[in-house]
C-alpha positions as CSV (number, residue, x, y, z in Angstrom):
1,M,94.0,96.1,94.1
2,E,92.2,93.0,95.2
3,V,89.7,92.8,98.1
4,R,88.6,89.3,99.3
5,S,86.1,88.3,101.9
6,D,87.1,85.9,104.6
7,P,86.7,82.3,103.3
8,D,85.5,81.2,106.7
9,G,82.7,83.8,106.6
10,Y,84.1,86.0,109.4
11,E,83.6,89.9,109.2
12,R,87.1,90.5,107.7
13,L,88.6,91.6,104.4
14,F,91.9,90.6,103.0
15,V,93.3,93.3,100.7
16,D,96.3,93.1,98.3
17,V,97.7,96.3,96.8
18,P,100.7,95.1,94.6
19,E,101.3,98.7,93.2
20,F,102.3,99.7,96.7
21,D,103.9,96.3,97.8
22,A,101.2,96.1,100.4
23,A,98.9,93.6,102.0
24,F,96.6,93.9,104.9
25,Q,93.6,92.6,106.7
26,V,90.7,94.8,108.1
27,W,88.1,93.6,110.7
28,G,86.1,94.4,113.7
29,T,83.9,97.0,115.4
30,C,84.7,99.3,118.3
31,P,87.5,99.3,117.1
32,V,87.8,98.6,113.3
33,Q,91.5,97.5,112.9
34,G,93.8,96.8,110.1
35,L,97.2,95.1,110.2
36,G,99.6,94.4,107.4
37,T,102.7,95.3,105.6
38,I,103.7,98.0,103.0
39,L,107.3,97.7,101.5
40,G,108.4,95.3,104.2
41,R,107.2,97.5,107.0
42,E,104.3,96.8,109.4
43,L,101.2,99.0,109.1
44,Y,98.5,99.5,111.6
45,F,95.0,101.1,111.2
46,R,92.5,101.8,114.0
47,A,89.0,103.4,114.0
48,R,87.3,104.2,117.1
49,H,85.1,106.9,118.8
50,E,85.1,109.8,116.4
51,G,88.4,109.2,114.3
52,W,90.8,106.9,112.9
53,S,94.7,106.7,112.8
54,F,97.2,105.0,110.4
55,D,100.8,104.1,111.1
56,V,103.6,102.7,109.1
57,A,106.5,101.4,111.4
58,D,109.8,103.1,111.1
59,S,112.9,101.1,109.8
60,A,113.6,99.7,113.3
61,G,110.0,98.4,113.5
62,H,108.4,101.1,115.9
63,L,105.2,102.7,115.2
64,P,104.9,106.5,115.4
65,S,101.9,106.2,117.7
66,D,103.9,104.3,120.1
67,G,105.8,107.4,120.9
68,Y,108.3,107.3,117.8
69,Q,107.4,110.4,116.1
70,D,110.9,111.5,115.3
71,S,111.7,108.6,113.1
72,D,111.4,107.5,109.6
73,G,107.8,106.0,110.3
74,F,104.6,107.5,108.9
75,Y,101.4,108.7,110.7
76,R,98.0,110.0,109.7
77,E,94.8,110.6,111.4
78,G,91.3,111.9,110.5
79,D,87.9,112.5,111.9
80,Y,85.0,110.1,111.2
81,P,81.8,110.0,113.1
82,D,81.1,106.8,115.0
83,A,84.4,105.5,113.7
84,G,84.2,102.2,115.6
85,W,81.2,101.3,113.4
86,M,83.0,102.3,110.2
87,P,82.0,99.9,107.3
88,L,85.0,97.7,106.4
89,P,85.2,98.9,102.7
90,E,85.4,102.5,103.9
91,A,88.4,101.5,106.1
92,V,89.9,99.9,103.1
93,K,89.5,103.3,101.2
94,I,91.1,105.3,103.9
95,I,94.0,102.7,104.2
96,V,94.7,102.8,100.5
97,R,94.7,106.6,100.5
98,C,97.2,106.6,103.3
99,L,99.3,103.9,101.5
100,R,99.5,106.3,98.4
101,E,100.5,109.1,100.6
102,F,103.3,107.0,102.4
103,V,104.7,105.7,98.9
104,C,104.7,109.3,97.4
105,H,106.2,111.0,100.5
106,D,109.2,108.7,100.5
C-alpha cells in the first residue's frame, strides 16, 4: 500500500492498494469522504456524525446505500465518535479493512 499527500498541499491523501487492485482519495471534514475504485468498481466512503459507511458499487454501477441492497454490491458501516472529524489516516485504515473484506467475500 502506498499513501501520498496531495502535492498541492490540500488536506487529501492519495492511496494505492495494488494487492486489491484499488486506488482511492480521502479528504474533508464533516463529512470525511473517499472515492476510488476496486477491481474496476466504484467505491465510496463517508464519515459523519457518529459513524461511517463504505460502499462498493454493484456490477451495474449502483451503490447499495442508494437503495440497491439486493445486488452484488458491498456495504459496511460502523460507529465512530465525531466521525466527521476523523483523521484521514484513520479513514484510510477503515477503507483498507473494508477492501480486504470485499475481496475475501467475493
